[in-house]
N, CA, C and O atoms as a GROMACS GRO file, in nm:
protein
  600
    1MET      N    1  12.995   9.137  10.676
    1MET     CA    2  13.153   9.100  10.527
    1MET      C    3  13.305   9.202  10.597
    1MET      O    4  13.315   9.286  10.686
    2PRO      N    5  13.418   9.129  10.488
    2PRO     CA    6  13.522   9.185  10.528
    2PRO      C    7  13.499   9.382  10.495
    2PRO      O    8  13.427   9.465  10.439
    3PRO      N    9  13.650   9.358  10.597
    3PRO     CA   10  13.598   9.541  10.573
    3PRO      C   11  13.724   9.572  10.417
    3PRO      O   12  13.760   9.470  10.359
    4HIS      N   13  13.769   9.684  10.374
    4HIS     CA   14  13.776   9.682  10.227
    4HIS      C   15  13.947   9.626  10.236
    4HIS      O   16  14.028   9.635  10.144
    5ASP      N   17  13.961   9.594  10.307
    5ASP     CA   18  14.113   9.582  10.304
    5ASP      C   19  14.139   9.403  10.316
    5ASP      O   20  14.176   9.328  10.225
    6ALA      N   21  14.125   9.387  10.377
    6ALA     CA   22  14.063   9.264  10.380
    6ALA      C   23  14.054   9.156  10.307
    6ALA      O   24  13.945   9.134  10.253
    7PRO      N   25  14.152   9.074  10.290
    7PRO     CA   26  14.136   8.965  10.093
    7PRO      C   27  13.982   8.895  10.164
    7PRO      O   28  13.930   8.878  10.274
    8ALA      N   29  13.956   8.866  10.005
    8ALA     CA   30  13.832   8.793   9.997
    8ALA      C   31  13.860   8.665  10.063
    8ALA      O   32  13.920   8.572  10.010
    9GLY      N   33  13.815   8.667  10.174
    9GLY     CA   34  13.731   8.530  10.244
    9GLY      C   35  13.762   8.554  10.346
    9GLY      O   36  13.737   8.473  10.435
   10ALA      N   37  13.811   8.641  10.368
   10ALA     CA   38  13.850   8.635  10.545
   10ALA      C   39  13.755   8.695  10.617
   10ALA      O   40  13.682   8.788  10.583
   11VAL      N   41  13.765   8.579  10.816
   11VAL     CA   42  13.683   8.633  10.821
   11VAL      C   43  13.709   8.774  10.942
   11VAL      O   44  13.825   8.799  10.975
   12VAL      N   45  13.655   8.814  10.971
   12VAL     CA   46  13.637   8.924  11.112
   12VAL      C   47  13.586   8.968  11.299
   12VAL      O   48  13.500   9.003  11.380
   13GLN      N   49  13.698   8.938  11.274
   13GLN     CA   50  13.627   8.944  11.406
   13GLN      C   51  13.667   9.024  11.515
   13GLN      O   52  13.745   8.951  11.576
   14ALA      N   53  13.660   9.125  11.573
   14ALA     CA   54  13.628   9.251  11.670
   14ALA      C   55  13.710   9.288  11.623
   14ALA      O   56  13.815   9.289  11.687
   15GLY      N   57  13.710   9.341  11.481
   15GLY     CA   58  13.796   9.467  11.376
   15GLY      C   59  13.938   9.400  11.331
   15GLY      O   60  14.015   9.470  11.264
   16LEU      N   61  13.984   9.232  11.373
   16LEU     CA   62  14.118   9.220  11.348
   16LEU      C   63  14.062   9.071  11.242
   16LEU      O   64  13.978   8.985  11.272
   17PRO      N   65  14.160   9.086  11.089
   17PRO     CA   66  14.141   8.948  11.048
   17PRO      C   67  14.182   8.835  11.092
   17PRO      O   68  14.270   8.814  11.176
   18THR      N   69  14.080   8.712  10.999
   18THR     CA   70  14.145   8.588  11.086
   18THR      C   71  14.303   8.539  10.995
   18THR      O   72  14.389   8.451  10.997
   19THR      N   73  14.278   8.634  10.937
   19THR     CA   74  14.446   8.526  10.816
   19THR      C   75  14.541   8.526  10.881
   19THR      O   76  14.552   8.599  10.980
   20HIS      N   77  14.652   8.427  10.834
   20HIS     CA   78  14.760   8.427  10.910
   20HIS      C   79  14.844   8.562  10.995
   20HIS      O   80  14.875   8.557  11.114
   21GLN      N   81  14.876   8.705  10.885
   21GLN     CA   82  14.863   8.764  10.996
   21GLN      C   83  14.843   8.809  11.131
   21GLN      O   84  14.914   8.827  11.230
   22GLY      N   85  14.685   8.822  11.092
   22GLY     CA   86  14.535   8.840  11.251
   22GLY      C   87  14.649   8.777  11.345
   22GLY      O   88  14.705   8.840  11.435
   23ARG      N   89  14.677   8.630  11.307
   23ARG     CA   90  14.717   8.556  11.381
   23ARG      C   91  14.851   8.590  11.476
   23ARG      O   92  14.865   8.596  11.598
   24ALA      N   93  14.954   8.612  11.351
   24ALA     CA   94  15.049   8.675  11.434
   24ALA      C   95  15.034   8.783  11.493
   24ALA      O   96  15.111   8.819  11.581
   25LEU      N   97  14.936   8.849  11.455
   25LEU     CA   98  14.924   8.971  11.537
   25LEU      C   99  14.936   8.910  11.677
   25LEU      O  100  15.035   8.865  11.734
   26ARG      N  101  14.788   8.920  11.724
   26ARG     CA  102  14.750   8.884  11.768
   26ARG      C  103  14.864   8.761  11.889
   26ARG      O  104  14.846   8.777  12.010
   27ARG      N  105  14.939   8.682  11.855
   27ARG     CA  106  15.051   8.606  11.910
   27ARG      C  107  15.180   8.687  12.001
   27ARG      O  108  15.249   8.677  12.102
   28ALA      N  109  15.146   8.809  11.833
   28ALA     CA  110  15.282   8.869  11.882
   28ALA      C  111  15.202   8.969  12.002
   28ALA      O  112  15.289   8.987  12.087
   29ARG      N  113  15.128   9.011  12.027
   29ARG     CA  114  15.076   9.037  12.159
   29ARG      C  115  15.103   9.020  12.282
   29ARG      O  116  15.165   9.069  12.377
   30TRP      N  117  15.025   8.916  12.247
   30TRP     CA  118  14.987   8.811  12.427
   30TRP      C  119  15.145   8.786  12.434
   30TRP      O  120  15.174   8.874  12.515
   31LEU      N  121  15.239   8.738  12.409
   31LEU     CA  122  15.389   8.699  12.368
   31LEU      C  123  15.439   8.843  12.469
   31LEU      O  124  15.439   8.864  12.590
   32PHE      N  125  15.479   8.921  12.353
   32PHE     CA  126  15.481   9.083  12.465
   32PHE      C  127  15.400   9.131  12.561
   32PHE      O  128  15.437   9.230  12.624
   33LEU      N  129  15.279   9.074  12.590
   33LEU     CA  130  15.205   9.132  12.650
   33LEU      C  131  15.230   9.047  12.865
   33LEU      O  132  15.214   9.089  12.980
   34GLY      N  133  15.282   8.890  12.783
   34GLY     CA  134  15.359   8.809  12.915
   34GLY      C  135  15.489   8.834  12.961
   34GLY      O  136  15.537   8.830  13.075
   35ALA      N  137  15.548   8.865  12.830
   35ALA     CA  138  15.715   8.897  12.922
   35ALA      C  139  15.664   8.976  12.949
   35ALA      O  140  15.571   8.931  13.016
   36GLY      N  141  15.655   9.102  12.944
   36GLY     CA  142  15.606   9.191  13.106
   36GLY      C  143  15.512   9.208  13.176
   36GLY      O  144  15.504   9.324  13.218
   37ALA      N  145  15.438   9.145  13.205
   37ALA     CA  146  15.400   9.068  13.340
   37ALA      C  147  15.496   8.990  13.425
   37ALA      O  148  15.534   9.006  13.541
   38TYR      N  149  15.528   8.887  13.321
   38TYR     CA  150  15.623   8.778  13.434
   38TYR      C  151  15.767   8.917  13.443
   38TYR      O  152  15.792   8.941  13.561
   39GLY      N  153  15.813   8.961  13.390
   39GLY     CA  154  15.916   9.081  13.417
   39GLY      C  155  15.919   9.166  13.526
   39GLY      O  156  16.009   9.221  13.589
   40LEU      N  157  15.737   9.165  13.538
   40LEU     CA  158  15.754   9.326  13.626
   40LEU      C  159  15.677   9.192  13.736
   40LEU      O  160  15.690   9.233  13.851
   41ILE      N  161  15.634   9.110  13.737
   41ILE     CA  162  15.642   9.048  13.831
   41ILE      C  163  15.772   8.983  13.929
   41ILE      O  164  15.752   8.959  14.048
   42ALA      N  165  15.911   8.956  13.861
   42ALA     CA  166  16.008   8.865  13.855
   42ALA      C  167  16.093   8.971  13.915
   42ALA      O  168  16.154   8.960  14.021
   43LEU      N  169  16.092   9.072  13.840
   43LEU     CA  170  16.170   9.205  13.908
   43LEU      C  171  16.164   9.342  14.067
   43LEU      O  172  16.260   9.398  14.119
   44VAL      N  173  16.037   9.353  14.096
   44VAL     CA  174  15.966   9.448  14.129
   44VAL      C  175  16.049   9.379  14.273
   44VAL      O  176  16.106   9.465  14.339
   45PRO      N  177  16.056   9.297  14.304
   45PRO     CA  178  16.055   9.186  14.424
   45PRO      C  179  16.219   9.248  14.492
   45PRO      O  180  16.253   9.295  14.601
   46GLN      N  181  16.281   9.223  14.376
   46GLN     CA  182  16.403   9.280  14.362
   46GLN      C  183  16.501   9.451  14.428
   46GLN      O  184  16.622   9.465  14.440
   47TYR      N  185  16.428   9.519  14.447
   47TYR     CA  186  16.365   9.622  14.471
   47TYR      C  187  16.360   9.592  14.593
   47TYR      O  188  16.410   9.681  14.662
   48PHE      N  189  16.310   9.478  14.671
   48PHE     CA  190  16.272   9.561  14.798
   48PHE      C  191  16.393   9.440  14.900
   48PHE      O  192  16.405   9.461  15.021
   49MET      N  193  16.475   9.316  14.830
   49MET     CA  194  16.524   9.226  14.847
   49MET      C  195  16.674   9.319  14.887
   49MET      O  196  16.699   9.315  15.007
   50GLY      N  197  16.778   9.403  14.798
   50GLY     CA  198  16.856   9.476  14.765
   50GLY      C  199  16.961   9.358  14.717
   50GLY      O  200  16.933   9.238  14.709
   51PRO      N  201  17.083   9.417  14.688
   51PRO     CA  202  17.115   9.341  14.620
   51PRO      C  203  17.254   9.226  14.746
   51PRO      O  204  17.338   9.295  14.805
   52GLN      N  205  17.258   9.080  14.767
   52GLN     CA  206  17.275   9.025  14.766
   52GLN      C  207  17.369   9.008  14.876
   52GLN      O  208  17.370   8.999  14.999
   53ALA      N  209  17.470   9.006  14.747
   53ALA     CA  210  17.610   8.996  14.675
   53ALA      C  211  17.706   9.074  14.754
   53ALA      O  212  17.815   9.026  14.787
   54SER      N  213  17.655   9.239  14.796
   54SER     CA  214  17.759   9.263  14.838
   54SER      C  215  17.752   9.405  14.936
   54SER      O  216  17.692   9.503  14.890
   55PRO      N  217  17.816   9.413  15.077
   55PRO     CA  218  17.690   9.531  15.092
   55PRO      C  219  17.810   9.657  15.004
   55PRO      O  220  17.753   9.761  15.035
   56HIS      N  221  17.896   9.688  14.944
   56HIS     CA  222  17.914   9.881  14.953
   56HIS      C  223  17.831   9.954  14.839
   56HIS      O  224  17.725   9.936  14.779
   57ALA      N  225  17.930  10.039  14.840
   57ALA     CA  226  17.783  10.094  14.730
   57ALA      C  227  17.833  10.018  14.552
   57ALA      O  228  17.754   9.947  14.490
   58ALA      N  229  17.895  10.034  14.528
   58ALA     CA  230  17.873   9.975  14.434
   58ALA      C  231  17.839   9.880  14.372
   58ALA      O  232  17.851   9.884  14.250
   59ALA      N  233  17.792   9.774  14.428
   59ALA     CA  234  17.746   9.681  14.483
   59ALA      C  235  17.559   9.731  14.458
   59ALA      O  236  17.491   9.707  14.357
   60ALA      N  237  17.541   9.759  14.506
   60ALA     CA  238  17.379   9.882  14.544
   60ALA      C  239  17.352   9.966  14.344
   60ALA      O  240  17.302   9.955  14.232
   61LEU      N  241  17.422  10.031  14.424
   61LEU     CA  242  17.366  10.075  14.254
   61LEU      C  243  17.403   9.987  14.154
   61LEU      O  244  17.308   9.990  14.076
   62THR      N  245  17.492   9.906  14.109
   62THR     CA  246  17.503   9.811  14.024
   62THR      C  247  17.351   9.755  14.034
   62THR      O  248  17.251   9.795  13.973
   63HIS      N  249  17.364   9.649  14.131
   63HIS     CA  250  17.192   9.596  14.149
   63HIS      C  251  17.086   9.663  14.171
   63HIS      O  252  17.014   9.602  14.250
   64PHE      N  253  17.039   9.771  14.134
   64PHE     CA  254  16.954   9.875  14.182
   64PHE      C  255  16.955   9.997  14.054
   64PHE      O  256  16.890  10.100  14.034
   65GLY      N  257  17.081   9.918  13.973
   65GLY     CA  258  16.966  10.047  13.830
   65GLY      C  259  16.991   9.915  13.747
   65GLY      O  260  16.873   9.902  13.713
   66PHE      N  261  17.051   9.813  13.690
   66PHE     CA  262  17.089   9.675  13.663
   66PHE      C  263  16.875   9.655  13.700
   66PHE      O  264  16.808   9.666  13.598
   67VAL      N  265  16.800   9.633  13.820
   67VAL     CA  266  16.683   9.634  13.835
   67VAL      C  267  16.599   9.760  13.734
   67VAL      O  268  16.514   9.746  13.646
   68GLY      N  269  16.645   9.847  13.775
   68GLY     CA  270  16.523   9.955  13.746
   68GLY      C  271  16.557   9.959  13.586
   68GLY      O  272  16.506  10.057  13.533
   69VAL      N  273  16.634   9.872  13.493
   69VAL     CA  274  16.677   9.969  13.353
   69VAL      C  275  16.604   9.817  13.289
   69VAL      O  276  16.546   9.812  13.180
   70ALA      N  277  16.613   9.753  13.338
   70ALA     CA  278  16.461   9.548  13.322
   70ALA      C  279  16.328   9.607  13.375
   70ALA      O  280  16.224   9.611  13.309
   71LEU      N  281  16.343   9.652  13.499
   71LEU     CA  282  16.191   9.697  13.511
   71LEU      C  283  16.138   9.826  13.372
   71LEU      O  284  16.022   9.820  13.332
   72ALA      N  285  16.189   9.882  13.339
   72ALA     CA  286  16.190   9.988  13.173
   72ALA      C  287  16.177   9.890  13.103
   72ALA      O  288  16.128   9.921  12.994
   73TRP      N  289  16.196   9.799  13.112
   73TRP     CA  290  16.213   9.670  12.991
   73TRP      C  291  16.059   9.618  12.995
   73TRP      O  292  15.989   9.596  12.896
   74GLN      N  293  16.038   9.609  13.069
   74GLN     CA  294  15.930   9.551  13.062
   74GLN      C  295  15.751   9.629  13.019
   74GLN      O  296  15.644   9.578  12.985
   75LEU      N  297  15.803   9.805  13.049
   75LEU     CA  298  15.740   9.875  13.037
   75LEU      C  299  15.703   9.859  12.849
   75LEU      O  300  15.593   9.853  12.794
   76ALA      N  301  15.827   9.855  12.795
   76ALA     CA  302  15.817   9.846  12.680
   76ALA      C  303  15.780   9.714  12.662
   76ALA      O  304  15.670   9.698  12.714
   77PHE      N  305  15.815   9.636  12.624
   77PHE     CA  306  15.702   9.473  12.657
   77PHE      C  307  15.572   9.540  12.660
   77PHE      O  308  15.574   9.561  12.538
   78LEU      N  309  15.528   9.561  12.675
   78LEU     CA  310  15.380   9.623  12.757
   78LEU      C  311  15.262   9.739  12.656
   78LEU      O  312  15.145   9.769  12.634
   79LEU      N  313  15.427   9.772  12.617
   79LEU     CA  314  15.371   9.928  12.550
   79LEU      C  315  15.359   9.859  12.378
   79LEU      O  316  15.282   9.905  12.294
   80ILE      N  317  15.451   9.744  12.354
   80ILE     CA  318  15.444   9.671  12.205
   80ILE      C  319  15.349   9.603  12.240
   80ILE      O  320  15.259   9.684  12.219
   81ALA      N  321  15.309   9.531  12.272
   81ALA     CA  322  15.171   9.522  12.317
   81ALA      C  323  15.111   9.562  12.306
   81ALA      O  324  15.028   9.507  12.233
   82SER      N  325  15.088   9.645  12.338
   82SER     CA  326  14.953   9.709  12.333
   82SER      C  327  14.866   9.823  12.162
   82SER      O  328  14.765   9.892  12.151
   83ASP      N  329  14.981   9.780  12.062
   83ASP     CA  330  15.002   9.754  11.993
   83ASP      C  331  15.111   9.737  11.807
   83ASP      O  332  15.159   9.826  11.736
   84VAL      N  333  15.110   9.589  11.792
   84VAL     CA  334  15.229   9.582  11.744
   84VAL      C  335  15.272   9.537  11.635
   84VAL      O  336  15.375   9.485  11.593
   85VAL      N  337  15.110   9.585  11.575
   85VAL     CA  338  15.203   9.701  11.420
   85VAL      C  339  15.224   9.771  11.417
   85VAL      O  340  15.298   9.782  11.319
   86ARG      N  341  15.204   9.940  11.508
   86ARG     CA  342  15.295  10.057  11.540
   86ARG      C  343  15.414  10.094  11.594
   86ARG      O  344  15.473  10.202  11.583
   87TYR      N  345  15.462   9.928  11.697
   87TYR     CA  346  15.580   9.913  11.851
   87TYR      C  347  15.628   9.839  11.772
   87TYR      O  348  15.748   9.851  11.795
   88ARG      N  349  15.612   9.735  11.654
   88ARG     CA  350  15.731   9.674  11.602
   88ARG      C  351  15.864   9.695  11.581
   88ARG      O  352  15.947   9.622  11.636
   89LEU      N  353  15.896   9.783  11.511
   89LEU     CA  354  16.083   9.760  11.422
   89LEU      C  355  16.158   9.799  11.683
   89LEU      O  356  16.271   9.798  11.734
   90PHE      N  357  15.941   9.835  11.779
   90PHE     CA  358  16.094   9.821  11.845
   90PHE      C  359  16.123   9.642  11.938
   90PHE      O  360  16.184   9.614  12.042
   91MET      N  361  16.056   9.570  11.852
   91MET     CA  362  16.133   9.465  11.870
   91MET      C  363  16.226   9.429  11.847
   91MET      O  364  16.287   9.347  11.916
   92LEU      N  365  16.271   9.484  11.735
   92LEU     CA  366  16.536   9.472  11.755
   92LEU      C  367  16.531   9.453  11.887
   92LEU      O  368  16.542   9.344  11.943
   93PRO      N  369  16.503   9.641  11.981
   93PRO     CA  370  16.577   9.655  12.068
   93PRO      C  371  16.554   9.531  12.143
   93PRO      O  372  16.664   9.476  12.152
   94ALA      N  373  16.447   9.446  12.214
   94ALA     CA  374  16.377   9.431  12.248
   94ALA      C  375  16.493   9.245  12.288
   94ALA      O  376  16.555   9.184  12.375
   95VAL      N  377  16.459   9.241  12.180
   95VAL     CA  378  16.560   9.120  12.158
   95VAL      C  379  16.699   9.128  12.190
   95VAL      O  380  16.780   9.037  12.208
   96ALA      N  381  16.717   9.296  12.198
   96ALA     CA  382  16.917   9.313  12.192
   96ALA      C  383  16.880   9.315  12.401
   96ALA      O  384  16.952   9.268  12.489
   97GLU      N  385  16.764   9.376  12.413
   97GLU     CA  386  16.752   9.317  12.531
   97GLU      C  387  16.798   9.201  12.650
   97GLU      O  388  16.856   9.214  12.757
   98LYS      N  389  16.734   9.069  12.568
   98LYS     CA  390  16.710   8.992  12.615
   98LYS      C  391  16.841   8.928  12.543
   98LYS      O  392  16.822   8.864  12.440
   99LEU      N  393  16.939   8.938  12.580
   99LEU     CA  394  17.043   8.844  12.507
   99LEU      C  395  17.146   8.945  12.543
   99LEU      O  396  17.251   8.928  12.481
  100ALA      N  397  17.147   9.041  12.621
  100ALA     CA  398  17.203   9.131  12.644
  100ALA      C  399  17.228   9.109  12.845
  100ALA      O  400  17.317   9.160  12.914
  101PHE      N  401  17.100   9.005  12.896
  101PHE     CA  402  17.151   8.994  12.984
  101PHE      C  403  17.182   8.786  12.942
  101PHE      O  404  17.279   8.729  12.992
  102GLY      N  405  17.118   8.739  12.881
  102GLY     CA  406  17.056   8.588  12.853
  102GLY      C  407  17.195   8.554  12.828
  102GLY      O  408  17.216   8.461  12.905
  103VAL      N  409  17.329   8.585  12.747
  103VAL     CA  410  17.430   8.576  12.649
  103VAL      C  411  17.605   8.548  12.841
  103VAL      O  412  17.665   8.459  12.901
  104PRO      N  413  17.591   8.718  12.839
  104PRO     CA  414  17.651   8.698  12.966
  104PRO      C  415  17.612   8.603  13.092
  104PRO      O  416  17.691   8.532  13.152
  105ALA      N  417  17.496   8.615  13.116
  105ALA     CA  418  17.463   8.463  13.206
  105ALA      C  419  17.487   8.427  13.244
  105ALA      O  420  17.525   8.414  13.360
  106LEU      N  421  17.466   8.337  13.052
  106LEU     CA  422  17.526   8.210  13.043
  106LEU      C  423  17.638   8.127  13.035
  106LEU      O  424  17.667   8.013  13.070
  107VAL      N  425  17.691   8.221  12.978
  107VAL     CA  426  17.853   8.250  12.996
  107VAL      C  427  17.936   8.219  13.144
  107VAL      O  428  18.002   8.117  13.166
  108LEU      N  429  17.923   8.293  13.206
  108LEU     CA  430  17.943   8.210  13.306
  108LEU      C  431  17.890   8.127  13.373
  108LEU      O  432  17.981   8.097  13.450
  109CYS      N  433  17.771   8.042  13.409
  109CYS     CA  434  17.699   8.006  13.448
  109CYS      C  435  17.790   7.827  13.381
  109CYS      O  436  17.782   7.732  13.459
  110LEU      N  437  17.871   7.802  13.232
  110LEU     CA  438  17.922   7.730  13.172
  110LEU      C  439  18.046   7.772  13.219
  110LEU      O  440  18.118   7.672  13.210
  111GLN      N  441  18.113   7.869  13.267
  111GLN     CA  442  18.258   7.895  13.340
  111GLN      C  443  18.292   7.822  13.429
  111GLN      O  444  18.402   7.767  13.416
  112GLY      N  445  18.187   7.786  13.585
  112GLY     CA  446  18.106   7.765  13.700
  112GLY      C  447  18.179   7.931  13.810
  112GLY      O  448  18.261   7.961  13.897
  113ARG      N  449  18.092   7.978  13.737
  113ARG     CA  450  18.135   8.148  13.753
  113ARG      C  451  17.933   8.190  13.830
  113ARG      O  452  17.898   8.300  13.875
  114ALA      N  453  17.874   8.108  13.823
  114ALA     CA  454  17.778   8.148  13.828
  114ALA      C  455  17.612   8.040  13.943
  114ALA      O  456  17.681   7.994  14.034
  115ASP      N  457  17.539   8.014  13.959
  115ASP     CA  458  17.501   7.915  14.001
  115ASP      C  459  17.452   7.853  13.872
  115ASP      O  460  17.490   7.877  13.758
  116ALA      N  461  17.298   7.712  13.941
  116ALA     CA  462  17.152   7.686  13.814
  116ALA      C  463  17.051   7.849  13.857
  116ALA      O  464  16.949   7.891  13.803
  117ALA      N  465  17.104   7.888  13.934
  117ALA     CA  466  16.908   8.015  13.920
  117ALA      C  467  16.965   8.080  13.847
  117ALA      O  468  16.886   8.166  13.808
  118LEU      N  469  17.116   8.102  13.775
  118LEU     CA  470  17.060   8.280  13.721
  118LEU      C  471  17.077   8.147  13.575
  118LEU      O  472  16.988   8.192  13.503
  119ALA      N  473  17.117   8.060  13.520
  119ALA     CA  474  17.111   7.954  13.456
  119ALA      C  475  17.043   7.973  13.385
  119ALA      O  476  17.058   7.994  13.265
  120MET      N  477  16.916   7.969  13.472
  120MET     CA  478  16.736   7.958  13.427
  120MET      C  479  16.738   8.018  13.442
  120MET      O  480  16.816   7.976  13.528
  121ALA      N  481  16.732   8.165  13.462
  121ALA     CA  482  16.739   8.317  13.487
  121ALA      C  483  16.732   8.340  13.282
  121ALA      O  484  16.642   8.382  13.209
  122ALA      N  485  16.834   8.303  13.261
  122ALA     CA  486  16.945   8.298  13.094
  122ALA      C  487  16.846   8.226  12.987
  122ALA      O  488  16.799   8.253  12.876
  123GLY      N  489  16.841   8.114  13.086
  123GLY     CA  490  16.755   8.091  12.968
  123GLY      C  491  16.614   8.074  12.959
  123GLY      O  492  16.561   7.995  12.882
  124VAL      N  493  16.544   8.159  13.048
  124VAL     CA  494  16.390   8.255  13.008
  124VAL      C  495  16.464   8.369  12.914
  124VAL      O  496  16.417   8.381  12.801
  125ASP      N  497  16.553   8.437  12.945
  125ASP     CA  498  16.559   8.548  12.858
  125ASP      C  499  16.611   8.492  12.688
  125ASP      O  500  16.540   8.495  12.588
  126LEU      N  501  16.770   8.438  12.698
  126LEU     CA  502  16.747   8.369  12.537
  126LEU      C  503  16.582   8.289  12.488
  126LEU      O  504  16.530   8.320  12.381
  127LEU      N  505  16.525   8.201  12.570
  127LEU     CA  506  16.395   8.164  12.466
  127LEU      C  507  16.293   8.270  12.464
  127LEU      O  508  16.211   8.266  12.372
  128LEU      N  509  16.286   8.373  12.559
  128LEU     CA  510  16.249   8.530  12.504
  128LEU      C  511  16.296   8.597  12.378
  128LEU      O  512  16.222   8.662  12.304
  129ALA      N  513  16.419   8.578  12.360
  129ALA     CA  514  16.501   8.690  12.247
  129ALA      C  515  16.465   8.572  12.143
  129ALA      O  516  16.413   8.620  12.042
  130LEU      N  517  16.478   8.444  12.139
  130LEU     CA  518  16.401   8.332  12.032
  130LEU      C  519  16.224   8.431  11.972
  130LEU      O  520  16.200   8.483  11.863
  131LEU      N  521  16.118   8.420  12.125
  131LEU     CA  522  16.071   8.472  12.022
  131LEU      C  523  16.036   8.561  11.988
  131LEU      O  524  15.973   8.589  11.886
  132PHE      N  525  16.077   8.631  12.082
  132PHE     CA  526  16.050   8.809  12.021
  132PHE      C  527  16.163   8.817  11.861
  132PHE      O  528  16.177   8.933  11.823
  133ALA      N  529  16.196   8.769  11.822
  133ALA     CA  530  16.311   8.777  11.690
  133ALA      C  531  16.156   8.658  11.597
  133ALA      O  532  16.069   8.700  11.520
  134LEU      N  533  16.172   8.545  11.635
  134LEU     CA  534  16.010   8.506  11.558
  134LEU      C  535  15.880   8.641  11.540
  134LEU      O  536  15.825   8.686  11.439
  135ALA      N  537  15.871   8.665  11.648
  135ALA     CA  538  15.768   8.747  11.633
  135ALA      C  539  15.751   8.832  11.521
  135ALA      O  540  15.676   8.848  11.425
  136PHE      N  541  15.884   8.892  11.594
  136PHE     CA  542  15.923   9.058  11.419
  136PHE      C  543  15.887   8.993  11.288
  136PHE      O  544  15.843   9.057  11.192
  137ALA      N  545  15.922   8.766  11.288
  137ALA     CA  546  15.949   8.811  11.134
  137ALA      C  547  15.829   8.804  11.120
  137ALA      O  548  15.782   8.877  11.034
  138ALA      N  549  15.753   8.732  11.183
  138ALA     CA  550  15.537   8.664  11.125
  138ALA      C  551  15.472   8.804  11.123
  138ALA      O  552  15.369   8.830  11.063
  139THR      N  553  15.566   8.913  11.216
  139THR     CA  554  15.455   8.991  11.189
  139THR      C  555  15.498   9.122  11.076
  139THR      O  556  15.440   9.225  11.108
  140GLY      N  557  15.540   9.129  11.017
  140GLY     CA  558  15.625   9.183  10.940
  140GLY      C  559  15.580   9.104  10.744
  140GLY      O  560  15.654   9.087  10.648
  141ALA      N  561  15.467   9.081  10.758
  141ALA     CA  562  15.458   8.997  10.653
  141ALA      C  563  15.396   9.084  10.563
  141ALA      O  564  15.305   9.156  10.603
  142PRO      N  565  15.447   9.086  10.406
  142PRO     CA  566  15.357   9.267  10.335
  142PRO      C  567  15.236   9.296  10.318
  142PRO      O  568  15.184   9.215  10.241
  143GLY      N  569  15.149   9.394  10.365
  143GLY     CA  570  15.034   9.425  10.410
  143GLY      C  571  15.002   9.413  10.543
  143GLY      O  572  14.882   9.434  10.566
  144ALA      N  573  15.122   9.364  10.711
  144ALA     CA  574  15.100   9.397  10.819
  144ALA      C  575  15.038   9.490  10.891
  144ALA      O  576  14.941   9.471  10.965
  145ASN      N  577  15.153   9.700  10.848
  145ASN     CA  578  15.016   9.792  10.855
  145ASN      C  579  14.906   9.810  10.836
  145ASN      O  580  14.852   9.904  10.895
  146ALA      N  581  14.834   9.730  10.750
  146ALA     CA  582  14.761   9.770  10.691
  146ALA      C  583  14.620   9.680  10.775
  146ALA      O  584  14.498   9.692  10.769
  147ARG      N  585  14.684   9.616  10.828
  147ARG     CA  586  14.518   9.502  10.902
  147ARG      C  587  14.481   9.559  11.059
  147ARG      O  588  14.442   9.483  11.148
  148GLY      N  589  14.504   9.741  11.082
  148GLY     CA  590  14.481   9.753  11.194
  148GLY      C  591  14.576   9.670  11.321
  148GLY      O  592  14.674   9.595  11.315
  149ARG      N  593  14.490   9.729  11.443
  149ARG     CA  594  14.602   9.650  11.576
  149ARG      C  595  14.579   9.573  11.644
  149ARG      O  596  14.477   9.586  11.713
  150ALA      N  597  14.648   9.477  11.655
  150ALA     CA  598  14.611   9.343  11.727
  150ALA      C  599  14.588   9.314  11.883
  150ALA      O  600  14.559   9.201  11.921
   0.00000   0.00000   0.00000
C-alpha cells in the first residue's frame, strides 16, 4: 500500500515512489554520483603530475589551486547525490562550476590557444552543466520535497 504522501496508484520500492518525480530524483542522484566519481578519478592524479606548463611558483600555485578547488567540488557533487532533495539548490552553483571551466576552455580552443585535450575536457564540463541544469529543473516539480530521499 502506498504511503500517505504518495499519489494514488503509486508503487513504492525501497521507500521511494516510482512516479515521474521519484525517477527524476534517482536520475539526479546517479548523475551527481557519477560526476563526482569521474571528477575524482580525473583530478587526483593531477596532484602527482604537477604543473607541466611552467616551472615558476605562480604556475604551480595556479595548478594546485585549480586541482584543489575542483576536487572540493567533486565532494560537493557526492554530497548532492547523497540527498538530492535536501541539497537540490546546490545544483545551481554546480552548474556555475562546470561553466566556469567549460566556457573559457572552449574559447581558448576556438582561438587556437589550447589543444584538443582541453577541448574534450571543456566538452565534458559543458555537457555536465547542461545535465545538472536539467536535473535541477526535473527535481523541482511540486511536492518533490515531500517524496523523501532519492
